[in-house]
GUFI-366437 format. One line per 10 residues: number of its first residue (from 0); their letters; for each residue x, y, z of N, C-alpha, C. Coordinates in nm, 3 decimals, always signed. Example, Ala and Ser with C-alpha at 12.3 -4.5 7.8 and 13.67 -1.06 7.14 Angstrom:
2
0 = as = +1.319:-0.569:+0.780:+1.230:-0.450:+0.780:+1.320:-0.330:+0.780 | +1.285:-0.225:+0.708:+1.367:-0.106:+0.714:+1.290:+0.003:+0.787
//
This chain:
236
0 = mefttvlfyi = +0.668:+3.873:+2.192:+0.695:+3.732:+2.116:+0.752:+3.768:+1.986 | +0.855:+3.680:+1.960:+0.929:+3.706:+1.838:+0.841:+3.637:+1.720 | +0.892:+3.677:+1.586:+0.830:+3.611:+1.476:+0.852:+3.473:+1.451 | +0.956:+3.426:+1.495:+1.018:+3.295:+1.478:+0.928:+3.202:+1.596 | +0.926:+3.260:+1.701:+0.821:+3.191:+1.778:+0.695:+3.168:+1.746 | +0.640:+3.268:+1.681:+0.499:+3.250:+1.626:+0.494:+3.143:+1.522 | +0.593:+3.155:+1.437:+0.586:+3.047:+1.318:+0.605:+2.915:+1.379 | +0.698:+2.899:+1.476:+0.711:+2.763:+1.553:+0.561:+2.696:+1.595 | +0.506:+2.800:+1.662:+0.365:+2.753:+1.723:+0.292:+2.721:+1.615 | +0.279:+2.786:+1.493:+0.192:+2.765:+1.390:+0.220:+2.636:+1.303
10 = falflvisgl = +0.376:+2.604:+1.294:+0.389:+2.480:+1.238:+0.371:+2.372:+1.329 | +0.391:+2.378:+1.463:+0.374:+2.260:+1.561:+0.225:+2.240:+1.559 | +0.153:+2.325:+1.538:-0.011:+2.321:+1.569:-0.062:+2.235:+1.426 | +0.017:+2.266:+1.322:-0.044:+2.189:+1.193:+0.019:+2.068:+1.200 | +0.151:+2.050:+1.268:+0.189:+1.904:+1.277:+0.126:+1.826:+1.359 | +0.056:+1.867:+1.465:-0.002:+1.795:+1.562:-0.145:+1.744:+1.484 | -0.205:+1.849:+1.416:-0.339:+1.830:+1.360:-0.318:+1.700:+1.252 | -0.230:+1.708:+1.154:-0.201:+1.647:+1.064:-0.135:+1.491:+1.122 | -0.087:+1.511:+1.229:-0.072:+1.369:+1.286:-0.160:+1.297:+1.338 | -0.253:+1.375:+1.409:-0.392:+1.313:+1.459:-0.471:+1.250:+1.301
20 = kvitsrnpvs = -0.483:+1.348:+1.215:-0.546:+1.305:+1.090:-0.500:+1.171:+1.046 | -0.382:+1.151:+1.045:-0.311:+1.032:+1.010:-0.364:+0.910:+1.045 | -0.405:+0.924:+1.190:-0.438:+0.788:+1.240:-0.601:+0.802:+1.266 | -0.659:+0.888:+1.250:-0.794:+0.897:+1.250:-0.872:+0.906:+1.099 | -0.803:+0.922:+1.005:-0.884:+0.913:+0.860:-0.913:+0.775:+0.829 | -1.035:+0.778:+0.774:-1.080:+0.647:+0.735:-1.025:+0.603:+0.583 | -0.980:+0.699:+0.519:-0.914:+0.657:+0.380:-0.768:+0.647:+0.381 | -0.718:+0.522:+0.369:-0.560:+0.540:+0.339:-0.489:+0.624:+0.268 | -0.551:+0.681:+0.163:-0.475:+0.773:+0.095:-0.479:+0.890:+0.157 | -0.579:+0.933:+0.214:-0.584:+1.058:+0.308:-0.487:+1.043:+0.408
30 = salflvlaff = -0.472:+0.938:+0.483:-0.399:+0.923:+0.572:-0.249:+0.944:+0.530 | -0.216:+0.900:+0.416:-0.057:+0.925:+0.356:-0.055:+1.063:+0.323 | -0.134:+1.137:+0.269:-0.118:+1.247:+0.219:-0.129:+1.344:+0.354 | -0.217:+1.329:+0.460:-0.168:+1.399:+0.593:-0.033:+1.365:+0.634 | +0.007:+1.251:+0.613:+0.141:+1.231:+0.686:+0.249:+1.324:+0.615 | +0.231:+1.332:+0.459:+0.326:+1.407:+0.382:+0.310:+1.562:+0.443 | +0.188:+1.616:+0.455:+0.186:+1.747:+0.555:+0.240:+1.745:+0.683 | +0.252:+1.649:+0.733:+0.310:+1.636:+0.870:+0.472:+1.665:+0.853 | +0.509:+1.579:+0.757:+0.664:+1.590:+0.716:+0.709:+1.738:+0.675 | +0.628:+1.763:+0.619:+0.646:+1.942:+0.563:+0.663:+2.031:+0.691
40 = naaaiwmlle = +0.569:+2.013:+0.780:+0.575:+2.087:+0.910:+0.683:+2.078:+0.979 | +0.723:+1.935:+1.002:+0.843:+1.898:+1.082:+0.970:+1.966:+1.007 | +0.970:+1.952:+0.858:+1.092:+2.028:+0.816:+1.103:+2.173:+0.815 | +0.983:+2.243:+0.840:+0.986:+2.361:+0.866:+1.041:+2.407:+1.007 | +0.995:+2.319:+1.098:+1.034:+2.328:+1.230:+1.191:+2.329:+1.239 | +1.270:+2.222:+1.158:+1.403:+2.203:+1.165:+1.439:+2.323:+1.089 | +1.373:+2.396:+1.013:+1.446:+2.500:+0.936:+1.451:+2.626:+1.029 | +1.367:+2.624:+1.122:+1.356:+2.712:+1.242:+1.475:+2.705:+1.332 | +1.514:+2.579:+1.354:+1.616:+2.549:+1.423:+1.750:+2.535:+1.364 | +1.754:+2.590:+1.250:+1.885:+2.613:+1.155:+1.946:+2.470:+1.125
50 = aeflaillvl = +1.844:+2.376:+1.119:+1.914:+2.233:+1.085:+1.849:+2.213:+0.914 | +1.932:+2.277:+0.837:+1.869:+2.303:+0.704:+1.904:+2.165:+0.648 | +2.003:+2.085:+0.643:+2.036:+1.983:+0.588:+1.936:+1.852:+0.645 | +1.886:+1.859:+0.769:+1.790:+1.761:+0.796:+1.652:+1.812:+0.750 | +1.638:+1.924:+0.730:+1.485:+1.989:+0.662:+1.499:+1.926:+0.541 | +1.585:+1.967:+0.449:+1.573:+1.918:+0.315:+1.596:+1.771:+0.292 | +1.669:+1.703:+0.370:+1.677:+1.558:+0.383:+1.537:+1.472:+0.390 | +1.465:+1.547:+0.488:+1.312:+1.483:+0.523:+1.219:+1.519:+0.401 | +1.256:+1.633:+0.321:+1.140:+1.654:+0.213:+1.194:+1.584:+0.121 | +1.327:+1.559:+0.075:+1.371:+1.482:-0.045:+1.354:+1.341:-0.028
60 = vyvgavmvlf = +1.387:+1.275:+0.088:+1.387:+1.131:+0.091:+1.253:+1.096:+0.144 | +1.176:+1.157:+0.251:+1.060:+1.106:+0.286:+0.930:+1.153:+0.236 | +0.929:+1.274:+0.177:+0.821:+1.299:+0.102:+0.839:+1.290:-0.044 | +0.953:+1.301:-0.089:+0.981:+1.259:-0.215:+0.989:+1.118:-0.270 | +1.029:+1.033:-0.198:+1.040:+0.896:-0.209:+0.963:+0.791:-0.125 | +0.972:+0.806:+0.018:+0.896:+0.695:+0.103:+0.762:+0.720:+0.084 | +0.699:+0.855:+0.103:+0.569:+0.853:+0.081:+0.496:+0.836:-0.065 | +0.572:+0.863:-0.161:+0.537:+0.825:-0.300:+0.527:+0.673:-0.303 | +0.619:+0.602:-0.244:+0.599:+0.453:-0.225:+0.481:+0.410:-0.179 | +0.474:+0.476:-0.050:+0.337:+0.442:+0.030:+0.210:+0.441:-0.048
70 = lfvvmmldin = +0.207:+0.583:-0.107:+0.086:+0.606:-0.198:+0.074:+0.497:-0.306 | +0.168:+0.453:-0.370:+0.149:+0.377:-0.471:+0.117:+0.218:-0.398 | +0.180:+0.181:-0.304:+0.135:+0.047:-0.247:+0.004:+0.064:-0.195 | -0.067:+0.178:-0.132:-0.187:+0.163:-0.082:-0.293:+0.173:-0.185 | -0.254:+0.233:-0.302:-0.353:+0.254:-0.405:-0.357:+0.109:-0.486 | -0.220:+0.054:-0.501:-0.234:-0.101:-0.574:-0.289:-0.201:-0.493 | -0.281:-0.210:-0.364:-0.317:-0.316:-0.280:-0.476:-0.310:-0.269 | -0.550:-0.184:-0.288:-0.688:-0.169:-0.279:-0.730:-0.221:-0.178 | -0.720:-0.170:-0.055:-0.746:-0.206:+0.091:-0.894:-0.175:+0.103 | -0.943:-0.291:+0.154:-1.103:-0.308:+0.200:-1.128:-0.234:+0.326
80 = vdvlrrdfrr = -1.169:-0.106:+0.326:-1.175:-0.025:+0.455:-1.276:-0.119:+0.538 | -1.401:-0.153:+0.488:-1.499:-0.218:+0.568:-1.455:-0.348:+0.640 | -1.361:-0.440:+0.562:-1.295:-0.545:+0.654:-1.207:-0.485:+0.777 | -1.129:-0.365:+0.761:-1.036:-0.329:+0.855:-1.135:-0.259:+0.978 | -1.254:-0.220:+0.959:-1.323:-0.157:+1.055:-1.429:-0.271:+1.128 | -1.446:-0.383:+1.039:-1.499:-0.486:+1.110:-1.414:-0.565:+1.224 | -1.289:-0.577:+1.186:-1.197:-0.630:+1.265:-1.109:-0.557:+1.376 | -1.161:-0.422:+1.385:-1.083:-0.303:+1.440:-1.085:-0.344:+1.598 | -1.187:-0.392:+1.661:-1.178:-0.430:+1.792:-1.118:-0.528:+1.847 | -1.086:-0.637:+1.738:-1.021:-0.762:+1.766:-0.871:-0.723:+1.781
90 = fvpmativga = -0.831:-0.632:+1.712:-0.691:-0.582:+1.749:-0.657:-0.485:+1.848 | -0.767:-0.428:+1.924:-0.723:-0.330:+2.020:-0.652:-0.377:+2.146 | -0.688:-0.480:+2.195:-0.583:-0.539:+2.310:-0.425:-0.537:+2.271 | -0.418:-0.588:+2.145:-0.267:-0.623:+2.112:-0.221:-0.475:+2.089 | -0.261:-0.406:+2.012:-0.229:-0.258:+1.987:-0.214:-0.170:+2.115 | -0.279:-0.214:+2.219:-0.281:-0.131:+2.346:-0.161:-0.180:+2.395 | -0.130:-0.298:+2.407:+0.004:-0.354:+2.470:+0.116:-0.301:+2.386 | +0.138:-0.316:+2.273:+0.229:-0.282:+2.173:+0.247:-0.103:+2.191 | +0.150:-0.015:+2.206:+0.149:+0.096:+2.226:+0.197:+0.159:+2.400 | +0.169:+0.058:+2.495:+0.205:+0.088:+2.594:+0.376:+0.052:+2.614
100 = iivietalil = +0.398:-0.053:+2.566:+0.541:-0.090:+2.539:+0.633:+0.014:+2.500 | +0.578:+0.087:+2.394:+0.656:+0.192:+2.309:+0.642:+0.318:+2.388 | +0.567:+0.343:+2.469:+0.557:+0.449:+2.571:+0.649:+0.443:+2.693 | +0.653:+0.320:+2.738:+0.747:+0.318:+2.844:+0.884:+0.295:+2.811 | +0.933:+0.229:+2.678:+1.055:+0.264:+2.643:+1.095:+0.382:+2.601 | +1.012:+0.481:+2.534:+1.049:+0.620:+2.502:+1.061:+0.693:+2.650 | +0.990:+0.672:+2.736:+0.990:+0.749:+2.872:+1.127:+0.706:+2.916 | +1.150:+0.580:+2.947:+1.288:+0.542:+2.981:+1.423:+0.603:+2.938 | +1.420:+0.631:+2.783:+1.517:+0.689:+2.709:+1.538:+0.840:+2.746 | +1.430:+0.886:+2.748:+1.400:+1.041:+2.791:+1.454:+1.050:+2.939
110 = whgygatvqp = +1.436:+0.966:+3.014:+1.472:+0.976:+3.160:+1.610:+0.964:+3.167 | +1.660:+0.862:+3.126:+1.815:+0.832:+3.095:+1.898:+0.947:+3.023 | +1.822:+1.000:+2.946:+1.910:+1.112:+2.867:+1.889:+1.257:+2.934 | +1.787:+1.262:+3.007:+1.763:+1.411:+3.046:+1.758:+1.410:+3.214 | +1.719:+1.304:+3.260:+1.711:+1.303:+3.416:+1.803:+1.228:+3.492 | +1.864:+1.130:+3.451:+1.962:+1.061:+3.515:+2.107:+1.102:+3.492 | +2.146:+1.164:+3.379:+2.278:+1.221:+3.350:+2.307:+1.344:+3.444 | +2.429:+1.343:+3.513:+2.451:+1.449:+3.594:+2.570:+1.509:+3.535 | +2.657:+1.450:+3.483:+2.779:+1.516:+3.425:+2.796:+1.471:+3.273 | +2.802:+1.556:+3.184:+2.810:+1.527:+3.036:+2.922:+1.420:+3.024
120 = vrdttvagaa = +2.885:+1.326:+2.927:+2.967:+1.251:+2.869:+3.104:+1.281:+2.808 | +3.064:+1.399:+2.723:+3.173:+1.463:+2.675:+3.152:+1.614:+2.659 | +3.263:+1.687:+2.604:+3.253:+1.829:+2.626:+3.156:+1.888:+2.534 | +3.035:+1.903:+2.581:+2.920:+1.961:+2.471:+2.900:+2.102:+2.520 | +2.987:+2.168:+2.584:+2.967:+2.321:+2.587:+2.998:+2.387:+2.463 | +2.935:+2.508:+2.453:+2.958:+2.596:+2.333:+3.089:+2.600:+2.265 | +3.178:+2.641:+2.364:+3.322:+2.644:+2.350:+3.385:+2.522:+2.299 | +3.358:+2.403:+2.374:+3.410:+2.282:+2.338:+3.375:+2.230:+2.187 | +3.248:+2.244:+2.168:+3.195:+2.221:+2.062:+3.248:+2.288:+1.941 | +3.248:+2.442:+1.975:+3.327:+2.516:+1.846:+3.459:+2.486:+1.822
130 = aatagwsntr = +3.544:+2.454:+1.924:+3.692:+2.448:+1.900:+3.690:+2.291:+1.835 | +3.599:+2.181:+1.865:+3.620:+2.064:+1.796:+3.565:+2.069:+1.641 | +3.483:+2.138:+1.629:+3.414:+2.154:+1.480:+3.434:+2.292:+1.418 | +3.551:+2.334:+1.436:+3.580:+2.476:+1.387:+3.601:+2.447:+1.232 | +3.514:+2.532:+1.158:+3.535:+2.545:+1.009:+3.448:+2.412:+0.929 | +3.390:+2.329:+1.026:+3.308:+2.244:+0.978:+3.173:+2.267:+0.920 | +3.113:+2.195:+0.838:+2.973:+2.253:+0.786:+2.877:+2.168:+0.853 | +2.751:+2.197:+0.839:+2.633:+2.105:+0.911:+2.650:+1.972:+0.872 | +2.658:+1.946:+0.729:+2.664:+1.808:+0.669:+2.770:+1.731:+0.740 | +2.887:+1.791:+0.755:+3.005:+1.712:+0.788:+2.977:+1.665:+0.920
140 = iigkiiytdy = +2.910:+1.758:+1.001:+2.897:+1.730:+1.167:+2.816:+1.612:+1.163 | +2.694:+1.634:+1.099:+2.607:+1.533:+1.092:+2.658:+1.381:+1.041 | +2.746:+1.404:+0.952:+2.806:+1.255:+0.894:+2.906:+1.201:+0.988 | +2.964:+1.274:+1.055:+3.063:+1.247:+1.163:+3.002:+1.170:+1.274 | +2.890:+1.225:+1.310:+2.802:+1.169:+1.432:+2.761:+1.052:+1.394 | +2.674:+1.039:+1.262:+2.617:+0.930:+1.221:+2.702:+0.807:+1.201 | +2.815:+0.811:+1.136:+2.919:+0.713:+1.100:+3.018:+0.680:+1.216 | +2.989:+0.754:+1.331:+3.088:+0.717:+1.446:+3.023:+0.683:+1.560 | +2.933:+0.767:+1.613:+2.873:+0.744:+1.759:+2.743:+0.648:+1.730 | +2.681:+0.665:+1.595:+2.554:+0.600:+1.590:+2.555:+0.496:+1.459
150 = ifafevaglv = +2.650:+0.445:+1.435:+2.686:+0.362:+1.316:+2.609:+0.243:+1.324 | +2.594:+0.187:+1.449:+2.499:+0.069:+1.463:+2.357:+0.091:+1.452 | +2.299:+0.217:+1.506:+2.174:+0.246:+1.476:+2.143:+0.278:+1.326 | +2.253:+0.333:+1.274:+2.225:+0.371:+1.135:+2.227:+0.272:+1.036 | +2.298:+0.144:+1.061:+2.292:+0.029:+1.007:+2.165:-0.072:+1.022 | +2.108:-0.060:+1.137:+1.953:-0.108:+1.176:+1.855:-0.067:+1.106 | +1.861:+0.086:+1.097:+1.793:+0.156:+1.021:+1.770:+0.117:+0.896 | +1.890:+0.104:+0.817:+1.921:+0.052:+0.662:+1.859:-0.101:+0.651 | +1.870:-0.176:+0.739:+1.823:-0.298:+0.739:+1.667:-0.300:+0.742 | +1.612:-0.234:+0.842:+1.463:-0.213:+0.843:+1.405:-0.162:+0.718
160 = llvaiiaava = +1.457:-0.060:+0.671:+1.418:-0.004:+0.550:+1.424:-0.119:+0.400 | +1.515:-0.205:+0.418:+1.542:-0.298:+0.331:+1.433:-0.404:+0.341 | +1.403:-0.426:+0.452:+1.282:-0.534:+0.487:+1.156:-0.459:+0.456 | +1.142:-0.346:+0.456:+1.009:-0.276:+0.428:+1.000:-0.295:+0.263 | +1.126:-0.273:+0.216:+1.105:-0.246:+0.050:+1.072:-0.396:+0.001 | +1.127:-0.504:+0.066:+1.108:-0.633:+0.036:+0.972:-0.663:+0.062 | +0.896:-0.628:+0.174:+0.748:-0.648:+0.196:+0.677:-0.572:+0.090 | +0.704:-0.458:+0.057:+0.627:-0.386:-0.042:+0.623:-0.467:-0.171 | +0.727:-0.505:-0.221:+0.735:-0.556:-0.336:+0.672:-0.704:-0.328 | +0.673:-0.761:-0.224:+0.588:-0.900:-0.210:+0.449:-0.872:-0.193
170 = ltarhakdsk = +0.416:-0.760:-0.127:+0.268:-0.728:-0.139:+0.212:-0.705:-0.282 | +0.272:-0.628:-0.348:+0.235:-0.574:-0.490:+0.243:-0.687:-0.575 | +0.323:-0.793:-0.558:+0.354:-0.868:-0.687:+0.283:-0.996:-0.648 | +0.199:-1.021:-0.560:+0.108:-1.121:-0.539:+0.014:-1.129:-0.655 | -0.041:-1.254:-0.694:-0.127:-1.298:-0.788:-0.273:-1.267:-0.745 | -0.332:-1.204:-0.806:-0.501:-1.136:-0.781:-0.559:-1.258:-0.836 | -0.685:-1.267:-0.787:-0.784:-1.385:-0.853:-0.825:-1.322:-1.000 | -0.881:-1.200:-0.985:-0.952:-1.145:-1.073:-0.853:-1.116:-1.201 | -0.732:-1.107:-1.196:-0.647:-1.071:-1.309:-0.604:-1.165:-1.374 | -0.569:-1.156:-1.506:-0.504:-1.285:-1.568:-0.353:-1.230:-1.623
180 = rqnvgdqvkv = -0.265:-1.333:-1.606:-0.133:-1.312:-1.649:-0.067:-1.406:-1.749 | +0.008:-1.334:-1.807:+0.077:-1.411:-1.927:+0.195:-1.520:-1.878 | +0.184:-1.625:-1.905:+0.270:-1.715:-1.873:+0.352:-1.759:-2.018 | +0.464:-1.723:-2.005:+0.565:-1.739:-2.137:+0.621:-1.883:-2.139 | +0.643:-1.950:-2.028:+0.666:-2.080:-2.008:+0.562:-2.176:-2.088 | +0.453:-2.160:-2.051:+0.352:-2.244:-2.123:+0.323:-2.208:-2.287 | +0.355:-2.085:-2.317:+0.340:-2.034:-2.449:+0.441:-2.110:-2.516 | +0.569:-2.116:-2.478:+0.661:-2.178:-2.555:+0.668:-2.324:-2.558 | +0.621:-2.391:-2.465:+0.617:-2.535:-2.478:+0.473:-2.594:-2.544 | +0.391:-2.515:-2.594:+0.262:-2.539:-2.649:+0.293:-2.624:-2.808
190 = raqdrvrvvk = +0.230:-2.727:-2.826:+0.243:-2.811:-2.945:+0.119:-2.789:-3.037 | +0.150:-2.813:-3.173:+0.085:-2.780:-3.283:-0.051:-2.861:-3.283 | -0.074:-2.968:-3.230:-0.197:-3.036:-3.208:-0.278:-2.963:-3.086 | -0.191:-2.899:-2.995:-0.289:-2.812:-2.898:-0.335:-2.688:-2.950 | -0.309:-2.658:-3.074:-0.344:-2.520:-3.115:-0.499:-2.545:-3.159 | -0.521:-2.624:-3.245:-0.655:-2.653:-3.333:-0.710:-2.803:-3.292 | -0.826:-2.801:-3.227:-0.895:-2.934:-3.182:-1.030:-2.953:-3.276 | -1.036:-3.054:-3.359:-1.152:-3.084:-3.431:-1.264:-3.148:-3.343 | -1.375:-3.102:-3.320:-1.468:-3.167:-3.245:-1.609:-3.190:-3.338 | -1.646:-3.324:-3.339:-1.763:-3.371:-3.399:-1.906:-3.333:-3.340
200 = masektaate = -1.967:-3.290:-3.377:-2.118:-3.256:-3.283:-2.223:-3.241:-3.409 | -2.338:-3.264:-3.353:-2.456:-3.236:-3.431:-2.486:-3.104:-3.490 | -2.529:-3.077:-3.610:-2.556:-2.937:-3.658:-2.657:-2.880:-3.569 | -2.660:-2.755:-3.551:-2.760:-2.671:-3.468:-2.885:-2.646:-3.562 | -2.996:-2.627:-3.521:-3.141:-2.620:-3.568:-3.167:-2.476:-3.516 | -3.211:-2.401:-3.615:-3.272:-2.258:-3.562:-3.427:-2.288:-3.536 | -3.450:-2.176:-3.475:-3.615:-2.197:-3.446:-3.720:-2.199:-3.559 | -3.661:-2.117:-3.674:-3.764:-2.121:-3.772:-3.746:-2.274:-3.834 | -3.616:-2.315:-3.853:-3.627:-2.462:-3.906:-3.692:-2.580:-3.847 | -3.690:-2.545:-3.682:-3.761:-2.643:-3.595:-3.922:-2.632:-3.639
210 = aaeaaaaaka = -3.939:-2.507:-3.643:-4.110:-2.465:-3.664:-4.138:-2.524:-3.807 | -4.068:-2.504:-3.908:-4.089:-2.558:-4.043:-4.124:-2.724:-4.035 | -4.006:-2.803:-3.974:-4.018:-2.942:-3.960:-4.126:-2.979:-3.880 | -4.196:-2.903:-3.755:-4.292:-2.955:-3.692:-4.425:-2.932:-3.780 | -4.436:-2.818:-3.864:-4.545:-2.790:-3.945:-4.565:-2.933:-4.062 | -4.438:-2.944:-4.093:-4.437:-3.042:-4.209:-4.490:-3.190:-4.129 | -4.437:-3.202:-4.017:-4.459:-3.349:-3.973:-4.613:-3.355:-3.917 | -4.661:-3.225:-3.884:-4.806:-3.206:-3.857:-4.898:-3.230:-3.999 | -4.857:-3.192:-4.073:-4.928:-3.198:-4.211:-4.913:-3.343:-4.267 | -4.808:-3.416:-4.228:-4.780:-3.547:-4.276:-4.877:-3.643:-4.204
220 = aeaaaattaa = -4.905:-3.599:-4.086:-4.973:-3.685:-3.969:-5.113:-3.659:-4.030 | -5.151:-3.542:-4.069:-5.294:-3.504:-4.121:-5.332:-3.617:-4.252 | -5.234:-3.603:-4.327:-5.256:-3.675:-4.455:-5.270:-3.827:-4.432 | -5.162:-3.873:-4.346:-5.198:-4.009:-4.296:-5.316:-4.045:-4.225 | -5.367:-3.958:-4.161:-5.501:-3.992:-4.082:-5.612:-3.977:-4.195 | -5.602:-3.886:-4.281:-5.705:-3.894:-4.399:-5.704:-4.007:-4.476 | -5.591:-4.039:-4.510:-5.569:-4.162:-4.594:-5.624:-4.291:-4.519 | -5.590:-4.295:-4.380:-5.652:-4.411:-4.321:-5.815:-4.385:-4.296 | -5.865:-4.284:-4.280:-6.009:-4.284:-4.278:-6.059:-4.293:-4.432 | -6.018:-4.274:-4.527:-6.081:-4.291:-4.664:-6.051:-4.447:-4.719
230 = apakng = -5.975:-4.518:-4.653:-5.944:-4.651:-4.696:-6.079:-4.757:-4.634 | -6.139:-4.738:-4.527:-6.264:-4.825:-4.509:-6.380:-4.778:-4.602 | -6.373:-4.651:-4.627:-6.502:-4.621:-4.723:-6.490:-4.677:-4.849 | -6.374:-4.705:-4.907:-6.354:-4.744:-5.030:-6.374:-4.901:-5.006 | -6.354:-4.956:-4.918:-6.370:-5.102:-4.902:-6.531:-5.126:-4.907 | -6.599:-5.031:-4.816:-6.733:-5.058:-4.831:-6.825:-5.033:-4.934
//
């Protein structure tokens, strides 16, 4: 067995394990980090297949930009994992239907691409490809294929990414109940009389003052009682 084959199996094993951890991890941040590991292993496999441009593009675009965005969004949303676990069973039927549709569509694409095609659509032999792309770099070949044969799919992918960016901004920019925000418009429209408001209210009494007043009232009551008791004695 060649060394490149051993490397392929190692990278493929780590890719499968990290992919499983993405969907089985309970922490969303851990799932995003395992997805980064899966991207790195996929890039390594592309390097073994001599697709250096795709490998570097995967690392720079997805790991360096998209996954960083995912991590920031996941951490800023503060997802309540307990709520997701509580409602997990409710979404199982819909998730099963969507997964089945994806599997069927993928199987049809693979069958059409590898099972139903008898004659090649164009000259895909080694000699024909070498003659058509003589002196071309890997990047130029990929660009020609993307912007000619797969231009519609490329535009659809760009539209999907645009929608994802708008959704991420909308999710992170929503107003939280516990956070206070500054409203510049209300501050500009404020009036002078709204700054200070004079309120008339009775003065507050401390506990010591109330106790002294109660003691003074009690003494006054005792003195009044003593005076009342002494008055009949004098009259008699």
